C-alpha positions in Angstrom: -20.0 15.0 35.2 -18.4 17.3 37.8 -18.0 21.0 37.2 -14.3 20.7 36.2 -14.8 17.9 33.8 -15.5 20.2 30.9 -12.2 21.9 31.4 -10.2 18.6 31.2 -9.1 17.7 27.8 -8.0 14.4 26.6 -5.0 14.5 24.3 -6.1 13.6 20.8 -5.4 10.1 19.5 -2.3 10.0 17.4 -2.7 9.9 13.5 -1.5 7.1 11.5 1.6 9.0 10.6 2.4 9.8 14.2 1.8 6.2 15.1 4.2 5.1 12.4 6.9 7.5 13.5 6.7 6.3 17.0 6.6 2.6 16.1 9.6 2.9 13.7 11.6 4.7 16.3 10.8 2.1 18.9 11.4 -0.8 16.6 14.8 0.7 15.5 15.9 1.2 19.2 14.9 -2.3 20.0 16.6 -3.7 16.9 19.8 -2.1 17.5 20.1 -1.8 21.2 18.4 -4.8 22.6 18.3 -7.6 20.1 20.8 -6.7 17.4 18.4 -7.9 14.7 18.4 -6.9 11.0 15.5 -6.0 8.7 15.6 -9.1 6.6 12.4 -11.1 6.5 14.3 -14.2 7.8 14.8 -12.3 11.2 11.2 -13.3 12.1 12.4 -16.9 12.6 14.6 -15.7 15.5 11.9 -14.0 17.5 10.4 -17.0 19.4 13.9 -18.0 20.6 14.4 -14.5 21.7 11.3 -14.7 23.7 12.4 -17.9 25.4 15.8 -16.5 26.2 14.2 -13.4 27.7 11.8 -15.5 29.8 14.6 -17.6 31.1 16.0 -14.7 32.9 12.7 -14.4 35.0 12.2 -10.8 34.2 10.2 -8.4 36.4 6.9 -7.0 35.1 8.4 -3.6 34.0 11.0 -5.5 31.8 8.2 -7.6 30.2 6.4 -4.4 29.4 9.4 -3.0 27.7 9.9 -6.2 25.7 6.3 -6.1 24.6 6.5 -2.5 23.4 10.0 -3.0 21.7 9.5 -6.4 20.2 5.9 -5.6 19.2 7.0 -2.5 17.4 9.8 -4.5 15.6 7.4 -7.3 14.7 4.9 -4.9 13.3 7.6 -3.0 11.3 8.6 -6.3 9.7 5.0 -6.7 8.6 5.1 -3.1 7.2 8.4 -3.6 5.4 7.8 -7.1 4.0 4.1 -7.3 3.7 3.1 -3.9 2.5 1.2 -3.0 5.7 1.0 0.4 7.3 0.9 1.6 10.9 -2.5 3.1 12.2 -3.9 3.8 15.6 -7.0 2.0 16.7 -8.9 4.4 19.1 -11.2 1.6 20.3 -8.3 -0.6 21.5 -6.1 2.4 22.3 -3.4 0.5 20.4 -1.0 0.6 17.4 -2.2 -1.7 14.6 -0.7 -2.8 11.4 -3.3 -2.7 8.5 -2.2 -5.2 5.9 -3.2 -5.1 2.3 -5.2 -8.3 2.7 -7.5 -6.6 5.1 -5.9 -8.2 8.3 -5.6 -5.9 11.2 -2.5 -7.1 13.1 -1.9 -6.1 16.7 1.8 -7.2 17.2 2.1 -5.8 20.7 -0.9 -8.0 21.8 0.7 -11.0 20.2 4.1 -10.5 21.9 2.2 -10.1 25.3 0.4 -13.4 24.6 3.7 -15.1 23.6 5.4 -14.0 26.8 2.4 -15.0 28.9 1.2 -18.2 27.4 4.1 -19.6 25.5 5.0 -21.2 22.2 1.5 -21.7 21.1 1.4 -18.0 20.4 4.3 -18.2 17.9 5.5 -14.9 16.6 6.8 -16.5 13.4 3.4 -18.0 12.6 1.8 -14.5 13.3 4.2 -12.9 10.9 3.7 -15.6 8.3 -0.1 -15.3 8.5 0.2 -11.5 8.2 2.0 -12.0 4.9 -0.5 -14.4 3.5 -2.4 -13.2 0.5 -5.8 -14.1 1.9 
């Protein structure tokens, strides 16, 4: 540890409420500006096709990152609204997570990243349905 390290302060991890506010705002921006989606539970069925259309444009890495953040927030917020989940912050993963009533910890941004990188075997609809399962 260097002499100046003790003066450097890391910002504190966001609280669950702060994480929720950030994710809701991001999801709403994505929903209205990018994808023109609603909040109905049936919208989850459109997300895999949305990914395919996006990938067909051969987007640069920074666009993929934006899609991961926006679509991940939207997918997570669908779980919150229709599955009774709540946004939290996982300090170990340094990521927003949706804690579901069934005990599942859902990482929607990670799932979107896998869907964009590895394809349909990482279905967002299946992820959503699994998150809503009772057990």
